[in-house]
MILUM-911465 format. One record per residue (C-alpha): x, y negated, z. Coordinates in pm, whole numbers, plus 50000, padded with zeros to 5 digits. Layout:
XYZ/...
//
This chain:
288896171019839/289006179519476/287486153919220/286176162118902/286966144218588/284466120218439/284126139918124/283856175418251/284406203718021/281556233017962/284476256618047/286986240518279/286686217918605/289276192218686/290976189918975/293546161519152/295756161519447/294896135319668/297426114719891/295856123120244/296286162420126/300256155420138/300396134720420/301356162120662/304416160620480/305326127120602/303626127420958/305346162621063/302266177221082/303386211220920/302396246221030/305626261621146/306486295920922/309356316020951/310576348820782/312976367821003/315726390720914/313656420621005/310966408620776/308466396921008/306766368120946/305746346021240/303326315321216/300876295021390/297226301921425/295506272021257/293256263421557/294226279721845/297736275522080/298796311221935/301776325121780/300666350721493/302996375921367/302726403721083/305386427220925/305786421520598/304216438320365/301556446120595/298716420320652/297786432121003/298916405821252/299556406021587/299926378821839/302516369522139/301226367722501/300456335322603/302666312722865/300516307023197/299916271423139/298706282422808/296896309222910/295076290523178/293796259922982/293786269922606/292296236122532/294586214422650/296936224422390/297076226121976/298466253021783/302576257821805/304326226721644/307636244221649/308366282521609/312176294921590/313186331521561/316856340321657/318766362621485/318176398921506/314586391021591/315646389922020/314236357722109/311266337322009/310726297222086/307816278622060/306486244622131/302926236222222/301926202422177/299446191422477/295976174322402/296006146222621/298476161422880/301966175522941/303086199922656/304606235222687/307546255422575/308056289922585/310826317622525/309846354522434/312056384022453/311316415422250/310826450022435/310686483422290/308586475721941/308576448921702/305036437121807/305656439022194/306876407122358/307156396022676/307426357622819/311126353022946/310686317323040/308156288023010/308286253523106/306326220423084/307206189322915/305776157522982/304466129422750/307296111322533/309716140322533/307906168322318/310456189522099/311056177821784/313606205221642/315016237821784/317526257621654/319016291821812/322966290621836/323796326821708/327446325421565/326356347721312/328726363221035/326586370920712/327546392520435/328106376520118/327716384119749/331576388319678/333756417019534/334226432719725/331586424719983/332686403120283/331366385120589/331436347020653/333256329120909/330916321921232/328146297821171/328576270621426/330706265321761/332196294321924/329566302622195/331306317722513/327846320822695/326456343922474/322936349822387/320276332722387/321586298722339/318806275922249/319596240622124/316566213022116/316126179521996/313206158422175/311436128122086/313066105522325/316276110122139/318206137522376/319666168922290/319146197722529/321116232622523/319136259922705/320956292422783/320716324023009/323716324623275/325456356423241/326096354923628/322606344923763/320666357223455/318666325823496/317646301423243/319566268423267/319656235923069/322226208922989/320886173522804/322746146222654/321966113422482/321896112222069/322146072522094/325296067522300/328556089322390/327936110422657/329176140022860/327096161123079/327116196723237/324466221023381/325336208623746/324616174523644/321296155623687/319276157223319/319286129123089/316336108623053/314816097822721/316696070222494/313606049322407/312536013422348/309476005022548/308535968022556/307155939222375/308135950322051/306915989622058/308086024622145/311246042221936/310286077621888/312346104221724/309986123121462/312196142721229/315636160121295/318026186421158/320836205021262/323946208921089/326336238621169/329426246021008/331266279220916/333946278421153/333146243221274/333596235121653/331116205521626/327566203621528/326106178621353/322556163921420/320496141221193/317636123221348/314926098721196/312966074321428/309456060321408/308866021421605/305156025321740/303115999921929/303815997422284/302176023122528/299626009922776/301896020623065/305126002323140/306446035523295/305516062823058/305576098523181/308716120723076/309736158323149/309816184523350/310426219323486/314106213223454/314066182823636/314506157323382/313526121723495/312126091023371/313876075023122/315316044023104/313596011022934/315475989622714/314825955522581/312735958322218/314875949721945/311515941221715/309935908321704/306675904021907/303475909121712/305055917621418/303115946421264/305365947321001/308265957821223/306385990921319/306776022721135/309876045921026/313406034621072/314936034720721/318486047320856/319206084620921/321286083521239/323596112821329/325576123021604/328566147921674/327746174521942/330156195322095/329836223922336/332236226022633/333016249022893/334706240723221/334716272423506/332526286523282/329776258923347/328646249423024/328536211522916/327786191022611/329716161822442/327826137022233/329356107721958/327246088021736/328316087321406/327956060521141/324236061121011/322966069520673/321136042320498/319026056620206/318496032919929/314536035819899/311366014819835/309246006220129/306166026720040/308676057620076/308056083920339/310656108220422/309586144120404/312236164620446/315586165120622/318656194920571/322076196620698/323906224520447/327276233520524/330006239620257/333556254420327/336496254220129/339846268620182/342996248320135/345766268720062/349366261520146/351796248219904/355446242719871/357236208219858/356976210619477/353346215019497/353446254919400/351336278619583/352876296819856/352996333319811/353486349420185/351466368520377/352156349720668/350596316720487/346996327520589/348346317320920/348416280020782/345536279020579/343316247520644/339716248120639/338246217120486/334656215720614/331776196820404/328156194120516/325656183020279/322726162520389/319676165020176/316486140320223/313376142520034/311216110820007/307676112119916/306146075419751/302636070519698/302986039619534/299336031819426/298156059519627/297326074319263/300566086819104/303036099519396/306466105719296/309646121319508/313046113219538/316016138219648/319246126219767/322466141019866/324876128420114/328246144020173/329536145020543/333176152620551/335386160420839/338806136420869/341716143421082/341826173121305/341226207921276/337726225721317/339246249321584/340746221521767/337956204421971/340256187022197/341826167221915/340086135421805/337696142421483/336616114721242/333686123420999/332966101420694/330126102020433/329006088220136/326156090019892/326306115719606/323396117319401/319686108119368/316936126019162/313496113319085/310416135719014/307746115318888/303686125218872/304606154219093/304816161819457/308006179519633/306416198719909/309186219020063/312806222220042/314876252220185/318196262620182/319326296420027/320246325020291/322956334620093/326436315420236/327936316619938/325196299719750/325406263119649/321766256319591/318876246519713/314826259619679/311976231719585/308536234319552/307006210819304/303246206219306/301066194318984/299116163519097/296266175118861/294796202618679/292066224618540/290296254018705/288286274318469/284706276918535/282996310918610/279886318218407/276876337818546/277756372218595/281836366718578/283756368918917/285706339119024/289126335818863/291396349719130/294436324619148/295506291618905/299026276218880/299416246819101/302756241019066/306346254719050/309246267619224/312956255019123/316226261019228/318536233019229/322306230919196/324106209219460/325336184319476/323856172919116/320576182719206/319666194218852/318016224318772/319936260318789/319846268318423/320526304118478/317476308018700/313326307318567/311626283918765/308786306618952/304906295518964/302976281719279/299726299619277/296756292319466/292946301319460/290536280719261/289066268019587/292246255119708/293386235419405/293786202019535/292536208819888/294856231420039/298146226519904/301416247520040/303746223820245/305276247420460/307556275620338/309966305820440/312466324520224/312796361720281/315656377720399/316896390120046/315576362119875/313036378619667/309926361419788/308976329219949/305996326520208/303786293120195/301166279120432/298986249420369/298346223520606/297776228021006/294026213720931/293156243620706/291036268720868/291826297820725/294526319720868/296056318320514/299626329220418/300536331620062/303506351019899/304946341519604/308176352319388/310996331619403/313036321419064/314596346118880/317806347118674/317426345418353/319496375618247/318066398718495/319816432618579/319426456018852/322586448318945/321176417519138/318656443419334/321636465919398/323856437819554/320616429219768/320286462619872/324176465619943/324076432420202/320866449520388/322656481220441/325526460620556/323796438020768/321546464420929/318796445420801/315496465220663/315236457320285/311696452520291/311356430520008/313696444819755/311866480619822/308666458619772/309796457719407/311276489619340/308036506619484/306206489719241/304676517718978/305136494918695/308896491218781/310536525118578/312086551818808/314906551918589/315816516018711/314846528219055/317516553619030/320136531818862/319756504919170/320326534019400/323136550119262/325136516919201/324706507319587/325776543619678/328726536319431/329426506319617/329306521819979/331586548319858/334156524119752/337366505319921/336746498720310/333616506920325/333886542220233/335376548520557/331786551220724/328956573120664/326166555920484/324246582820316/321556588620623/320736547420561/320226551620217/318286583620261/315926561020500/315626535020222/314736558919934/312046575120185/310636540820206/310666531419825/309086568619775/306496564520020/305396531619920/305426538319581/303016568719625/300976547019832/300436524319550/300116553219267/297166567519512/295506531419474/295646532219116/293076543118833/293796565318664/296296583218878/299906596518770/299076632518970/302616641618840/304796613718975/302396616319318/303546647619346/307206640019296/307186609519544/305476631219774/308156657419763/310946630919768/309916613420050/309516640920276/312686652320163/314356620420267/312936625120625/313916660820685/317446645120606/317206619520862/315846647421105/318446669521073/320846647121138/319066634021419/318786668221582/322366677221541/323286644621706/320876656522030/322736689222061/326216671022037/324846648222327/323546674722522/326776699722506/328686703422801/331726726222749/330656759822657/327196753822725/324406726622736/322586706622975/319596722823080/317796693123227/315996687522921/315566721122827/312166716722695/312996687922485/315906711922323/313446738522268/310886713522086/313916705521866/314496741521816/310776749421702/311256724621447/314626737521280/313196770521264/309996759421109/312346738220868/314426767320795/311606791320728/310266767120458/313756764420321/314466798920297/310906806420162/311666782519858/314816799919784/312956836719777/310166821119571/312146800619340/314566829819296/311536854519232/310516829518970/313696835118769/314046869218810/310446873418697/311336848918390/314356870418326/312846907018342/310356890718064/313036875517847/314936914417854/311616930417671/312306906617391/315066919417169/315356888316986/316126864817248/319846864517301/320296857017704/322796835617661/320706813517430/318146816717666/319936804617974/320706773417728/317006767517664/316186768718007/318886742718074/318056720117817/314366722717937/315336714018282/317186683018146/314316671717950/312356673818211/314436652318453/314846627718194/311116623718160/310876620918558/313256589918560/312936573418203/309196581618125/310276586417730/310776622617656/307916650417717/308666677917944/309006711517773/305566732717849/307446756018091/310056734318239/308876732818585/309076770218576/312856767318559/313426738418741/314796740719117/312596726719368/313676692819524/314046708519864/316856729619772/319316701619769/319966709920125/321966733920051/323716722319761/324906689019862/327956689620091/326526663420323/323446678120351/324666713020388/327336706020640/324756687220876/322516719120843/325406737520940/326106718421242/322566721621353/322036762721301/325446762421494/324006746621761/320836768921712/323156798621773/325086786622051/321866774122254/320586805522232/323836824322319/323656800922632/320506810422734/321096848122730/324106841822987/321936823123243/320486845223522/316976855523479/316296850823864/315986811923760/312436805723679/313156775323439/315836793323262/313936823923214/310806806823052/313356788122830/314846819922733/311566837122629/310356808322458/313436804822240/313396842522166/309636831522056/310766810821818/313906823821688/313846858221681/310306861221492/310916839721237/312236862521001/315416848820983/318786860121140/320266825421197/323456841021267/323666857320933/322196823020787/325056801820943/327626825820795/325576826820447/325716788520493/329466783920542/330076808120261/328396785820045/330536755820137/333226774920056/332436785519721/334846773019436/332076757719193/330646742519523/334226722919625/334446715619261/331396696819240/332396657219151/331516625119318/329356612919038/326996646019011/326646645419394/325886608719411/323166614619113/321836642219285/321346627419637/319526597319437/317486616819281/316766639419601/316896669519406/319526694519243/320806683618902/320306711518635/324126714018569/324436728918924/321746759418872/324466784618813/325686771719227/322606770819320/321426803419197/324646820519400/323566800519700/320176813819727/321156851119679/323556846419958/320706831020170/318176855820083/319826886720113/318336914120320/320746911720583/319426872920658/315956874720582/312796895920658/310646887820389/307446904920561/308046885720867/309006852620695/305856852620467/303346867220712/302916852221086/300816870021338/298266840021318/297616850120942/296196884121091/293656868221313/290156863721200/286766849521266/286626823521569/289956833221699/291466822621375/289226789321416/290846784821778/294296787321645/293916762121366/291736737421592/294836741321835/297396730221551/295646702321425/295376683721726/299206687521816/300796654721677/304366658821743/307166631121827/309056621821500/311896618421717/311796645122021/309636666221834/307506675022160/303806672122150/302656634122212/300816628022521/298626599822580/296836592022266/297526551622197/300546551122386/303366560522088/304756537521865/304646541221479/307366537021262/306806510620965/308756533020737/307966570420784/304636563720982/305966589221230/305296582421617/307366586021932/307236580822319/310856584422351/312806558322563/309996551722808/312336561223126/313766527423236/317366525123240/318976518523588/319596477023654/322926485723855/326306490123656/326876516423941/323996538823858/324836543223471/326516576623572/323076590023701/321706585223293/321116621923184/322476627222830/318796634222711/317866598722843/321006584322674/320586597422351/316606588022356/317276551522418/319926550422150/317126550321888/315906513621903/314836523321562/313176552221392/314996581821297/314746569420942/315726532421020/312596521421008/311126496921308/308686505221589/305226491521615/302756491121886/299676485021638/299426493121276/302346497021097/301406492720756/
//
């Protein structure tokens, strides 16, 4: 608890960080926190055996279903000690320590939404073989900050058995590999000893724990770390053990569901009755692990390596172990030492694999002034190649540097998530400080400074001078009592999430900013956004920054345009990224709108602008999805009519969208015509000069919108083209719109060829005629007009920079007004549009009670964001975390047998393809934002 100063100030209260508040760093009692690739934060409940998760930045948590042992006896298990999520958030592993009884472990797999999980397998673990470490072996390749962007080599050994594969380290110094067989679809386990060389296969009897239980005590593994190298065929495991007094039973129980036998008992190496011999070992033991395959049967081979002997005092306690990969490439050279300039030399390159072991020690000394020591060791492969597992491999290690931090405590060490980075992040806690006292009538101070987050360069462990440390903040009540000791970095390294000790009763997670570059430019945000798009991961933490109302809109535009420019260059230009960028812009503008609405005073002009733009981005994604649905249901000269009602729902949305777009063209064209007619009555006004004044007025307004420096002309908005007209001025959007309108016309023509004797076809035909022919738009003429726009000389001459800027603004540029006026004249021609029917609907002519009933019926209809059909059972739909749309698509189960794949309809296959929303957002069953 915090202690007050002997001479308290009238305005401040003194607090001190006591040694017992840091003890969880030593005994390993940390609350697990993990920030996943899809920006989900997983943690343990502070008092119950429950895994809690939330989608950042939402504060609404959800829980994973408990396995049967925990569900039947929740009081018999503590909160999860280990939580590990696989890449792509496909699987979650958790370990529940038993309270005097057996432990439990569980693997969950994700269902159709991010907050919907099911238990894939669970098993119980007997005393003495609890899990110390868990790591998924995904072999992922991460995009790196290079020019141009490139992917890292696979992290870890090649895995011929596929996902999921999980590596576990137990208290009994045993490594276990859990994987699902591709043949039987059952989970299997293979285990081997970390203390002596061994080889085991799935069919072998599982290995017992390597313990020492006798007169001297029991040697238990307390901390462990896994080292995976890039392109490396082997795994390095580091363990630190503790010798504890002997158990009362000479035959302790060990696991398990997989049939692990009781461990063998070895003679003690400690002297009888010597209490000084109990405690943590100084040595850090290393072991090399290889995953083998023989006749599609998984095996594990282990080979102990020489241990590390850190030079620390007897009062120092190990708090963290990290094994970080570092990859260097040795280029081939000629006999004279010069580099070989030959393309074929790439095949003769040798990869020099290094792994760095970083250790953090906490020294309490006199229990008054703690200090921390950080050490860096290098583990290097000797002979052999990282891809040739059959050859003998030798490893060597050496101590590189040690850094001591006095009058402070290092609470956590975290590696960078960027493969090309050569740095780590450290949280450093102050040992004392001052808390402002709140006087009567004043509220409490929200947060106070309790430490800092620094970036350390490897291997020297010095502060990175190019990065500004960030602050660790806490509530005044938590100063000196609940320090953050667990942490996780966001996917794009913008934020860090911290958690206090497990005994803290509050389910409290704090999010802090990570150290920032001193010479910060928006280029860093553009690079992070680019990598998230290439990795197909949501850039939630970057969006969180860009959507801040204090972040200039002009800088948002620069970030988007720079990202777009990188995607349009080199090999990346071969793929279409525009719809993904549109989804990210939707997220930015919608989140910014929500924050603007919570501000006082509100900026109504920017709110209107943000509301327009995020809806335009959603329309862009919807038109693309609609076109892909008709492409999927196309069959020769006709369409698959099994999903005819779903296709008609899409048609109804497209008709409504086309009406909104054409009405906008008519109104804007009319406003320009009205202004020109007024200008014609003023003889002193030159028309050419008038047009130039309009153009300048629009330019001033657009600059004000994104720069916030200039004031718009009084009537600038009267001349500015509505943002939604970007659909007819941008080639990509116009091409999608033409494709969708073309499908509408082809679908209607196909319905005309069907025999009216078929009831289904007859009703569908009548509904389609109601939607299409009663809209006030001749869609054949509209398609023809849109194709004429795409062939205009001025349209084809638009440069890439103008198109890119227009797309990022989600609005036509003033420089394209002449082209836009010509496009609107083609769309609003009398042969295309019937203005009375376009603006006046039959429901507008209904009055009284009938009109109220019609409006009530419209209000009750919530449409599916994907299929555009009316949602069915309330509460059964999933919600998009990005656009807020709801859906019920993909609920029809797919066939389990491969022979039944051909029975899947075209619509069902299209539905099941939407693992994410049409805007790229993730699905949630509960509260999405």
